[in-house]
C-alpha positions in Angstrom: 57.1 61.6 84.4 55.0 64.7 84.6 55.1 67.4 81.8 56.9 69.8 84.2 59.5 67.1 84.9 60.0 66.5 81.2 60.4 70.2 80.5 62.8 70.7 83.4 64.9 67.7 82.3 64.9 68.9 78.6 66.0 72.4 79.6 68.8 71.1 81.8 70.0 68.7 79.1 70.0 71.5 76.5 72.0 73.7 79.0 69.5 76.5 78.6 69.3 79.5 81.0 65.9 79.1 82.7 64.0 79.8 85.9 60.9 78.2 87.4 59.3 81.1 89.3 56.2 79.0 90.1 55.6 75.3 89.9 55.0 74.3 86.2 56.0 77.7 84.8 59.3 78.0 83.1 61.0 81.2 81.9 63.6 80.3 79.3 66.2 82.7 77.9 67.1 81.6 74.3 70.3 83.0 72.9 70.0 84.4 69.4 72.1 85.8 66.5 70.1 88.7 65.3 68.0 89.2 68.4 70.4 89.0 71.4 68.0 86.7 73.2 64.3 85.7 73.2 62.5 85.2 76.5 60.0 82.3 76.3 57.4 81.1 78.8 56.4 77.4 79.0 53.4 77.1 81.2 51.9 73.7 82.0 48.1 73.8 82.3 45.6 71.2 83.2 45.2 70.0 79.7 48.0 71.6 77.6 51.2 73.5 77.4 51.2 77.2 76.7 54.3 78.6 74.8 54.7 82.4 74.7 57.7 84.5 73.6 58.1 88.2 73.1 59.4 89.2 69.7 59.1 93.0 69.4 57.0 95.9 70.3 54.3 97.3 68.1 55.6 98.9 64.9 56.0 102.7 64.6 55.2 102.7 60.8 54.2 100.5 57.8 51.6 98.7 59.9 49.9 97.0 56.9 53.2 95.6 55.5 54.4 94.6 59.0 51.3 92.6 59.8 51.0 91.1 56.3 54.6 89.8 56.7 53.6 88.2 60.1 50.5 86.6 58.6 52.5 85.2 55.6 55.2 83.9 58.0 52.5 82.1 60.1 51.7 79.9 57.1 55.1 78.3 57.4 55.2 77.9 61.2 55.4 74.8 63.3 53.8 74.7 66.8 53.8 78.5 67.4 52.6 81.5 65.4 52.9 85.2 65.5 50.2 87.0 67.6 49.6 90.4 69.1 48.7 91.4 72.6 46.3 94.2 73.6 49.1 96.9 73.2 49.9 95.6 69.7 53.3 94.0 70.7 54.3 90.9 68.8 54.6 87.5 70.4 55.0 83.9 69.3 52.3 81.8 70.9 51.5 78.1 70.8 49.3 75.6 72.7 50.0 71.9 72.7 48.4 68.9 74.3 50.2 67.6 77.3 50.7 64.3 75.3 53.1 66.3 73.1 55.4 67.2 75.9 58.3 65.0 75.2 62.0 66.0 75.4 62.2 65.9 71.6 59.1 68.1 71.2 60.3 70.6 73.9 63.5 70.9 71.8 61.6 71.3 68.6 59.2 73.9 70.0 62.0 76.0 71.6 64.0 75.6 68.3 60.9 77.0 66.4 60.5 79.9 68.8 64.2 80.8 68.5 64.3 80.4 64.7 61.2 82.4 64.1 62.0 85.2 66.5 65.7 85.4 65.4 65.3 85.1 61.6 62.5 87.6 61.4 63.9 90.2 63.9 66.0 92.4 61.5 63.3 92.4 58.8 60.6 93.3 61.4 62.7 96.2 62.6 63.4 97.3 59.0 59.7 97.3 58.1 58.2 98.7 61.3 61.0 100.9 62.7 63.1 102.2 59.8 62.6 105.9 60.5 63.6 105.4 64.2 66.7 103.4 63.2 67.7 106.1 60.7 67.3 108.8 63.4 69.3 106.7 65.9 72.1 106.2 63.3 72.3 109.9 62.6 72.3 110.8 66.3 75.1 108.4 67.0 77.1 109.6 64.0 76.8 113.2 65.1 77.9 112.3 68.7 80.7 110.1 67.5 79.1 107.1 69.1 79.3 103.5 67.9 76.9 102.2 65.4 78.1 98.6 65.8 74.8 97.2 67.0 73.0 98.9 64.1 75.2 97.4 61.3 72.5 95.0 60.2 70.6 98.2 59.1 73.5 100.1 57.5 72.1 99.5 54.0 69.1 101.7 54.6 70.2 103.7 57.7 73.6 105.0 56.7 73.5 107.5 53.9 77.0 106.6 52.7 76.8 102.8 53.1 
């Protein structure tokens, strides 16, 4: 069975939302808890599998603390690590040999992507976007709008929390 067939089968068995816009290129939507979902590409190449998932845009502030956190987190990662694109946006990226493309490894890799993106998301936003979150909280409060999707940040965004 080819790597693409293994991936396709593993994604169907896991009942994940995915598309195959081109042969051997899979766009997978991984549902999260902190991050609503994480979009992940699995691209089969001639010798290996590229895994790439968007995590968040470049930080507005606290760049040194933000990037130091990502580097420390990379030391504990399996199969994928945090990386930046030319714009400074944060991705999870991994490259694996085609011999590692088994149903179990596809599951482990996607599990790693989801875990790393989801468990770090709130902290990355707190470190890199705290001022923006506070402004958004204040704006919504003044307009009487819901802050429900900002509740994870209430401890530092809400003055009376």
